[in-house]
C-alpha angles and dihedrals in degrees: 000000000000120000119266122234115210120196126180113222132184117238089257092052091047090054092047089051091048092049094048092047090050091050089051090048095237139104119270094253092051090049091052090049090052090051092050092050095046117122112263120236109218105152139032089255090055090051093049092050091048092049092051091052092050098041110134095019101143092209090064133056096230108144125195116266109247 
């Protein structure tokens, strides 16, 4: 059986998590797993590569580099 991660959240944080999971169309646990597995941005080059991959995503405010 895999280990269990327990996190204490305030009511406000719980609601934010629920809202963001609902927007993503997944359960809260699945949303947290996605966040944990997300690619980390450590350098400016990482950020630039991430921005290029997400360019045009209407959920984000990533604007084209002029």
